[in-house]
C-alpha positions, -999 to 999 in steps of 0.1 A, spaced: 2 2 -1 12 32 -8 14 62 19 7 92 1 6 112 31 42 100 38 56 110 2 40 146 3 58 150 40 92 137 22 86 164 -3 79 191 18 43 191 22 19 190 55 1 152 60 -29 174 74 -35 190 40 -40 162 20 -76 147 14 -77 119 2 -110 109 -23 -113 74 -5 -107 82 26 -141 82 44 -129 112 65 -123 136 44 -158 129 23 -171 161 43 -139 181 34 -144 174 -2 -174 189 -11 -156 216 -33 -146 189 -51 -183 171 -62 -177 171 -100 -145 149 -95 -152 123 -67 -184 117 -84 -169 110 -117 -144 92 -100 -156 56 -115 -147 66 -150 -112 61 -171 -102 90 -171 -102 104 -134 -99 68 -120 -58 76 -114 -65 104 -93 -57 100 -56 -69 132 -37 -63 172 -35 -34 190 -17 -47 223 -1 -27 256 9 -47 283 27 -81 264 17 -83 262 -18 -62 232 -41 -27 235 -50 -24 204 -71 -41 177 -74 -23 140 -65 -25 113 -92 -14 73 -91 14 73 -111 11 33 -111 -25 36 -124 -14 65 -150 15 41 -160 33 55 -195 3 68 -207 5 105 -222 -25 109 -238 -46 99 -204 -17 123 -184 -30 152 -211 -66 146 -203 -62 146 -167 -45 176 -175 -72 196 -194 -101 184 -169 -81 193 -138 -76 227 -160 -116 229 -165 -123 235 -127 -107 263 -131 -85 261 -92 -57 236 -87 -26 248 -109 -10 216 -107 -11 177 -111 15 156 -88 20 120 -99 34 101 -73 57 71 -86 76 52 -57 84 75 -32 88 104 -59 65 137 -68 66 148 -104 49 180 -107 31 191 -144 13 225 -148 -27 224 -158 -35 238 -192 -65 237 -213 -41 244 -245 -31 212 -265 9 213 -254 20 179 -239 27 177 -201 59 193 -196 73 181 -160 85 209 -142 118 209 -129 120 195 -95 158 192 -93 166 209 -59 192 199 -34 167 185 -10 137 168 -20 118 183 11 120 218 -6 98 207 -32 64 218 -23 72 249 -5 89 255 -39 58 248 -59 39 269 -31 61 303 -31 76 303 -65 45 287 -88 69 275 -109 59 268 -148 31 291 -141 22 312 -171 7 347 -163 -13 346 -194 -26 316 -191 -62 310 -201 -83 299 -173 -119 282 -178 -137 309 -161 -121 335 -194 -133 307 -215 -168 303 -210 -172 343 -206 -155 342 -241 -181 317 -254 -212 330 -233 -206 367 -244 -210 357 -281 -240 335 -273 -253 363 -258 -242 389 -285 -258 372 -309 -286 367 -295 -289 405 -288 -285 410 -322 -309 391 -334 -335 417 -323 -338 387 -290 -345 407 -252 -315 409 -230 -337 390 -200 -347 364 -225 -315 362 -239 -299 350 -208 -329 328 -202 -323 311 -229 -290 305 -230 -295 298 -194 -316 269 -200 -291 257 -224 -265 257 -201 -283 239 -180 -293 213 -202 -258 206 -213 -248 203 -173 -275 175 -169 -264 159 -205 -227 160 -196 -233 146 -161 -258 121 -176 -289 132 -160 -312 129 -191 -330 96 -197 -334 83 -230 -372 97 -236 -357 134 -233 -331 132 -253 -354 120 -280 -367 152 -282 -336 166 -304 -342 154 -333 -304 141 -337 -300 136 -300 -289 156 -266 -267 178 -290 -298 187 -312 -324 199 -280 -319 235 -287 -322 235 -326 -359 242 -334 -384 261 -320 -407 229 -315 -376 212 -294 -368 244 -277 -407 244 -266 -408 209 -255 -373 203 -238 -384 239 -220 -415 223 -209 -395 192 -195 -375 218 -176 -400 236 -156 -423 206 -154 -391 187 -136 -374 211 -114 -406 236 -111 -391 268 -93 -389 304 -119 -361 286 -139 -352 314 -157 -384 330 -169 -396 319 -207 -431 316 -219 -434 293 -251 -452 323 -268 -418 339 -263 -399 311 -278 -420 310 -310 -408 348 -319 -376 339 -317 -357 336 -357 -344 301 -359 -310 319 -362 -311 321 -325 -310 282 -324 -278 276 -341 -262 302 -314 -280 279 -283 -279 247 -301 -239 254 -299 -239 254 -263 -255 218 -266 -230 207 -290 -205 179 -272 -175 159 -284 -185 127 -299 -189 99 -274 -189 124 -249 -148 119 -249 -125 149 -240 -104 159 -276 -69 162 -270 -71 192 -298 -80 226 -280 -100 254 -296 -119 277 -274 -153 258 -282 -188 247 -269 -177 215 -281 -145 209 -261 -162 219 -228 -167 185 -203 -194 204 -177 -190 176 -158 -157 185 -141 -169 225 -145 -177 235 -109 -211 256 -106 -181 283 -88 -166 285 -122 -203 297 -142 -212 323 -115 -175 340 -116 -178 345 -155 -215 354 -153 -208 379 -129 -179 390 -152 -203 390 -178 -225 412 -162 -196 435 -156 -186 438 -195 -216 434 -212 -232 464 -191 -202 481 -187 -225 517 -183 -251 503 -159 -217 486 -136 -203 518 -137 -233 534 -121 -238 508 -99 -201 504 -85 -202 464 -89 -173 445 -96 -175 406 -100 -160 387 -73 -132 363 -78 -144 331 -59 -115 322 -37 -122 360 -21 -158 346 -17 -143 312 -2 -121 331 23 -150 356 31 -174 327 40 -148 301 53 -138 329 77 -170 335 88 -182 299 92 -154 296 113 -168 325 140 -205 311 136 -191 273 142 -178 287 177 -208 299 187 -226 271 178 -249 282 149 -230 273 120 -251 241 106 -285 263 112 -269 293 98 -293 317 77 -272 338 53 -280 370 35 -264 385 9 -281 417 -3 -258 426 -31 -264 391 -48 -253 397 -86 -252 363 -100 -248 348 -63 -212 343 -62 -218 340 -23 -249 326 -22 -233 294 -41 -203 293 -23 -225 298 18 -246 269 -2 -221 245 -1 -203 256 32 -244 253 48 -245 217 32 -209 205 50 -219 224 84 -250 199 85 -233 168 68 -211 174 99 -233 182 126 -259 154 116 -234 129 106 -247 122 72 -242 136 41 -274 154 30 -297 141 9 -321 156 -19 -351 164 11 -325 182 34 -305 202 3 -340 214 -5 -346 223 31 -312 241 33 -313 261 1 -353 275 9 -349 282 46 -308 296 49 -302 314 19 -315 348 9 -303 372 -22 -313 405 -28 -305 424 -61 -317 454 -81 -300 439 -114 -330 411 -128 -302 397 -153 -280 390 -123 -304 373 -102 -313 353 -136 -278 336 -131 -277 335 -96 -312 314 -98 -293 294 -125 -262 292 -100 -285 276 -73 -301 251 -96 -273 240 -106 -252 235 -71 -282 218 -56 -278 187 -83 -240 191 -77 -243 186 -38 -264 156 -45 -250 123 -39 -279 106 -57 -292 129 -84 -310 100 -107 -339 99 -114 -334 133 -124 -373 134 -115 -370 137 -75 -348 173 -81 -381 190 -84 -380 222 -67 -416 227 -53 -412 267 -44 -400 294 -69 -366 309 -56 -379 345 -66 -393 356 -32 -385 331 -15 -344 329 -18 -337 353 -42 -355 392 -43 -353 415 -68 -354 449 -59 -353 466 -88 -377 492 -109 -372 478 -144 -337 477 -132 -321 465 -167 -323 497 -177 -301 522 -179 -314 549 -162 -324 529 -131 -317 548 -102 -337 526 -75 -323 521 -42 -328 480 -42 -319 469 -6 -314 501 5 -348 513 -2 -375 505 15 -393 471 -6 -366 451 21 -393 454 47 -387 446 87 -398 409 83 -358 409 73 -347 424 105 -328 406 127 -333 373 107 -298 366 96 -271 349 112 -247 362 83 -248 389 60 -221 387 38 -212 401 0 -195 429 -23 -218 457 -25 -215 486 -49 -181 512 -44 -196 538 -67 -197 572 -52 -213 601 -64 -241 585 -79 -265 614 -68 -296 592 -66 -326 608 -68 -336 590 -32 -308 593 -14 -317 616 19 -339 583 26 -307 571 28 -294 595 52 -322 593 71 -323 554 74 -285 552 82 -290 583 111 -315 565 126 -295 534 129 -268 553 141 -288 569 166 -293 538 182 -263 518 180 -244 548 185 -265 556 221 -266 591 207 -296 609 201 -275 636 178 -253 609 153 -257 612 121 -252 591 86 -215 591 78 -217 586 42 -191 607 23 -191 612 -12 -229 594 -13 -209 558 -13 -225 532 -21 -213 504 1 -213 522 36 -250 520 38 -247 483 32 -223 478 65 -254 500 81 -282 485 71 -265 449 78 -267 462 115 -307 456 113 -310 427 93 -285 403 108 -293 386 143 -276 402 176 -241 390 178 -241 371 147 -215 379 118 -210 404 89 -184 404 63 -182 427 28 -158 433 4 -153 471 6 -134 502 -11 -102 508 4 -111 545 12 -128 528 41 -95 525 58 -70 553 42 -92 582 30 -83 613 48 -107 641 46 -146 641 40 -153 625 68 -139 594 58 -122 586 90 -153 593 112 -170 571 89 -147 542 97 -148 548 136 -187 549 133 -189 517 121 -161 507 143 -180 518 176 -214 504 159 -203 470 154 -171 447 166 -152 446 139 -131 412 146 -106 416 112 -100 437 81 -76 422 52 -62 452 33 -59 440 -6 -44 477 -18 -15 458 -25 -23 432 -48 -47 454 -66 -47 452 -104 -32 417 -97 -47 383 -104 -59 383 -72 -87 403 -81 -85 407 -121 -95 437 -138 -100 456 -105 -81 485 -96 -94 503 -67 -83 494 -36 -107 467 -15 -102 455 20 -121 425 37 -141 431 66 -154 410 95 -175 421 124 -199 408 149 -234 426 150 -228 441 183 -215 474 196 -175 475 201 -168 468 240 -146 490 257 -110 482 243 -119 466 214 -97 460 188 -92 442 154 -69 422 134 -53 440 107 -37 426 78 -19 431 44 -11 413 21 21 417 -3 24 408 -43 44 382 -42 54 376 -78 43 346 -91 25 336 -66 3 369 -72 3 361 -108 -13 330 -97 -40 349 -84 -32 336 -48 -20 358 -16 -4 348 16 -27 358 45 0 359 71 -3 357 104 31 370 109 20 405 95 -13 408 117 -13 440 137 -39 441 166 -57 474 162 -71 494 186 -101 512 180 -95 537 208 -59 545 194 -74 543 158 -95 573 166 -65 591 181 -43 583 151 -65 579 118 -29 575 99 -23 543 119 -35 520 95 -18 539 68 13 537 87 12 495 97 2 495 60 34 508 44 55 502 68 58 484 109 53 495 146 86 515 142 74 536 116 44 545 136 65 546 169 85 575 149 54 591 130 38 598 170 73 611 178 73 634 154 37 643 158 40 650 200 66 675 184 35 699 172 58 715 145 38 729 118 32 722 83 49 731 60 14 746 47 12 760 80 42 780 78 43 789 41 6 806 51 22 823 80 48 837 59 21 845 25 -14 846 41 -42 824 24 -49 790 39 -25 762 45 -42 743 18 -40 771 -7 -16 794 7 -4 826 -10 25 823 -33 22 792 -43 8 768 -69 4 748 -101 22 762 -134 3 767 -157 -13 745 -183 -10 745 -222 -39 756 -242 -64 730 -252 -89 723 -271 -117 727 -240 -100 758 -232 -132 781 -219 -134 811 -240 -124 844 -220 -148 871 -222 -127 895 -205 -99 888 -232 -122 894 -261 -134 859 -263 -100 845 -268 -96 809 -253 -78 808 -223 -56 832 -210 -28 857 -225 4 840 -216 23 876 -221 38 879 -182 58 842 -192 69 851 -228 104 862 -218 109 841 -189 130 814 -192 110 777 -189 115 749 -172 113 716 -196 115 684 -185 146 668 -188 165 705 -175 151 695 -141 179 681 -126 199 688 -93 187 710 -65 201 741 -85 185 751 -115 207 768 -141 178 786 -157 209 805 -178 205 781 -198 170 772 -202 153 785 -235 124 812 -231 88 805 -233 80 823 -265 103 791 -283 77 765 -271 47 773 -264 19 796 -277 6 831 -263 -20 818 -248 -22 790 -219 -51 772 -201 -44 779 -172 -20 810 -158 -19 821 -121 -8 847 -105 29 868 -115 43 867 -87 42 828 -88 71 825 -112 91 850 -92 124 835 -79 138 828 -52 114 800 -60 112 764 -44 98 738 -76 82 707 -66 78 677 -89 42 656 -87 58 624 -91 85 613 -69 118 602 -84 109 562 -79 152 552 -90 160 577 -58 132 573 -37 126 610 -22 100 643 -41 119 657 -68 129 691 -53 151 720 -71 157 757 -64 157 784 -93 172 815 -76 156 835 -104 121 842 -123 110 811 -141 82 795 -161 73 763 -153 43 739 -163 13 723 -144 35 694 -141 56 712 -107 44 727 -75 58 767 -76 63 782 -40 81 818 -46 101 831 -17 106 861 -33 88 887 -8 108 872 18 141 888 32 163 855 35 145 841 1 175 819 -16 183 808 21 148 796 27 143 780 -5 174 761 -1 164 754 34 129 738 23 144 722 -5 169 699 16 138 690 37 113 684 12 140 661 -8 146 648 19 135 607 25 113 617 56 94 640 36 84 615 11 79 589 42 58 610 61 34 610 24 36 573 22 25 564 56 -2 598 61 -14 601 23 -48 582 18 -39 581 -21 -5 580 -22 9 548 -20 -28 531 -20 -41 541 -55 -14 564 -66 19 571 -77 19 604 -74 28 630 -43 2 659 -49 7 694 -35 -17 688 1 3 660 5 39 685 2 24 708 24 17 684 52 55 676 58 63 689 90 89 712 90 105 730 114 105 765 111 132 784 95 139 811 118 139 790 145 168 775 129 202 786 155 229 798 131 248 763 135 216 747 117 216 774 91 253 773 83 251 735 79 218 740 55 243 761 29 266 738 32 244 706 26 232 722 -1 260 735 -15 277 701 -20 246 690 -36 245 715 -60 281 701 -69 269 671 -72 248 643 -60 259 613 -43 247 591 -22 271 599 10 262 636 3 221 626 8 229 603 38 241 634 54 212 658 44 188 629 58 208 624 90 210 663 90 174 664 86 165 638 111 184 656 139 161 690 132 132 666 144 153 650 176 152 615 152 177 589 163 193 571 140 179 542 139 146 562 132 169 574 98 172 538 89 132 529 95 128 557 73 148 545 44 140 508 50 104 514 46 111 535 11 134 510 3 107 483 1 72 503 9 71 525 -19 46 522 -46 69 519 -79 75 492 -100 110 489 -90 110 490 -48 80 463 -48 105 442 -70 133 448 -46 112 438 -19 103 403 -28 140 401 -46 158 372 -29 176 379 0 218 387 -4 246 369 20 254 405 33 221 412 41 213 384 62 245 390 79 236 427 84 202 415 99 221 387 124 244 415 135 217 437 151 196 408 159 229 401 182 232 436 191 198 439 202 195 404 226 231 409 237 223 433 268 189 409 276 210 377 274 234 391 294 211 400 322 209 362 332 249 358 325 243 344 295 262 346 264 246 341 225 259 344 188 237 348 162 247 340 129 228 333 92 228 297 79 233 290 45 199 272 34 196 249 3 195 268 -34 156 275 -45 149 272 -6 118 300 -1 133 302 35 167 320 52 176 312 87 196 322 118 206 304 143 208 320 180 231 300 205 245 298 236 273 279 222 288 306 204 317 286 196 298 260 179 263 278 164 241 248 154 232 241 118 201 229 109 198 194 95 173 182 70 147 171 93 143 199 111 144 223 80 114 199 69 94 201 98 99 240 103 93 248 62 62 225 69 49 244 100 56 278 79 36 270 49 6 254 69 1 283 86 12 307 54 35 326 72 66 344 66 81 338 97 86 307 121 107 303 153 114 274 171 133 264 197 157 231 190 169 222 231 193 191 224 213 224 201 203 252 230 195 269 199 169 294 186 164 291 149 145 321 135 130 317 95 118 340 74 107 341 37 137 351 14 124 384 0 142 412 11 112 428 30 118 407 56 155 409 60 157 448 64 179 461 98 143 471 107 130 440 108 157 427 129 144 448 153 112 442 154 122 400 156 147 409 188 111 426 202 91 395 195 118 372 209 123 390 239 88 391 250 76 353 234 113 336 244 125 350 278 128 315 289 156 307 261 173 342 267 174 333 306 187 299 296 156 281 312 138 254 295 102 259 277 74 246 299 
């Protein structure tokens, strides 16, 4: 007998993460793989053994190499069938005691084994987990193929004059029938309806009417509404389109040649979740105007899975999971409803001790699932998905007649709340309006979903939303004066407030929301976040801002977050877990992300209210950055904007003698009645000035004598101009986009008058007595790493969804007043500026950073923290690449030395000497290690067994760090992912803190309890 779990362990995997298709105890956890378990009797799938999961999702399907033999055709078919699931990226073939990995794919390429020639065999699975070798970022996924085919079919039907809703019903019925046919659920009598068998069931008016009547009679419900009268009106060409959906490969045999065609698909192996994802993607692409207005985005299956599983874990702790009633108030095509349905079946199975049959499946569907949406098209897809999932989860779906649905899903399970909701001009409130009555209040154990993210929608009925949310806020906050905090008419936050009514007390709420809730400053968003945090007990927030525009959530450019909460007002001293997953190259490109417990921060609600910048500081930096920021804030330095206002008047946001430069004349420039009706403004005052061109923005002191005059480069009229005093020197010029290469805000001084365009912000000091000295000082401060760092950890835009430092970010930089500088510091400023003007070098910039830091009373460690955060936390591609690049031997040595320095005083308190040294890890290891040993002259080494157990533990936890004490060698091993961001000097200090706090027994020489 082959012990597959042992083979997996020998290759660096976790035994507990493997689910065997033949193990009765695993069947409960194999519901997501129902299409595979149901079809394992077929020859094509007989070699499948089980599935290995990572972070709750499949990493690879395990294949019995002996059963496969040397049959490359069978391997190719397996590779294609697994790819049709759209989840596991790999097949692993087990032969004797060896694993060979193959990437799955829909293409007709021959299977190519992934190079697994590692120094240590136990590194293979960790290597696959973290590096994703052989994965093509442009790989075609099954949901993309179905989306393409579905879009082509529906577009063709609409082009024939068929109403969009009827087109969806017709195509949906064809898909449902294909689903039944591929799973061998159509009897001979039904197949005979088609003139040429199952593949022709939708070829003619008569056959479509007959099969539709059979569907209605057999499954009842509101099965994608479509009457015989309507069918008779369709042109004959429509049946060629939907007929193609029924075309299968001959004899149902999967063909090796590949093309994106209905005939190449096998719906016996395509999970319902794949269809639902494709449906939502279709709605997003086919109804773009509507999606833009409603602000809805399709939800990837893995994100819905994560949210549902996390919420049910909480319900399970409360003993409510198997009876939970679930609501998605923005259901769309039903991704959350379908995932929750499957989870409810699992919970019921676990509670009852037996797999739910057809009757129990119907009880769960009708009694425990509810969905609202404003979009009728979406709900038609949702209904189809729920019907299909009911069949997919049924272990005994034959005879098909027993699958009858007793009641309509509409108005019992899913509710359409639109008002002619498929029309582009619809402005109904849907779930936020009066159509959701009080009968839904306090009815649900889990309210979950991905509500619309749009803002400033100008809905006619928005005041009623304000009134309703205000009423809820007054009750929850126990404040009769509380009002709705919904900045810019954002649509997602009202759903959170309404969920407080719909959910039972102390039940669960989980939403995917726009990331502005976490980071946007001004306009009351920070207060909106606090009102929510006080009204419900937020337990966790996953911040997805860094992984936006990646395969983690494809085609979504907006930052997002996942919020988890209990429906009860937060108690005194409450806090929540805050996690910010990183972009990780191949891992992110494969659509995966690491929910890293080692990166989890506990955020106090009280501290967040005091310090709204807290989440941004923890996102882009660490606790060390927060400490530096708090010390800076305690000094109460004026901001640059406040200081400039004190010198020139205006406001701190719009001080005089400052602003963007001129804008070039545009076709859309308004006609100016004060200047003869000509477009824009006269540029007479600029014509003879030298003008700053991008190529001339070099160094800290601009050589304006070499610049060309304005009149040579621009027309005599401009789109915008600003006041004449803006262009008078001496002046400070700041570039909007930071210099990604140097990690600094681009700033320079012009001692003379100068014209500059709108890509620069100008600050003219011509009215000041020490104008030249002032602008040079400001240039040093704004160019220092401290200024860019301050913008990075406080701005709600820069480093979240923008890569540009805005004027208000620059003006929020804290600034020691120039007039308060000592004579020595004024001389130092002049000297540093002169050196930089002579030539910029890393050493001169380092001196500048240290001097600017000294003005703020920052220590060298504080400046190091700032440098580390900028090196790996800036939102530019070079910095992202640097953050995830493999660490160097030099940086690991510096890390170890600093860790040694931090721990040594603590060990010496106990009369103990320690040595910290990096340990060489095998080639291609995703981990690097340092050893902390009491045997100074014989620092411990990691043997193969210890390395294997540590890596298994880290991968099982999805952690970036693992700490292990080997009492036999009196050594503490610290392992961290082999990514540069985890091996900075600042991270060495953080590791030291954790060891001092959590491993004092080792530092003192005591044995662990």
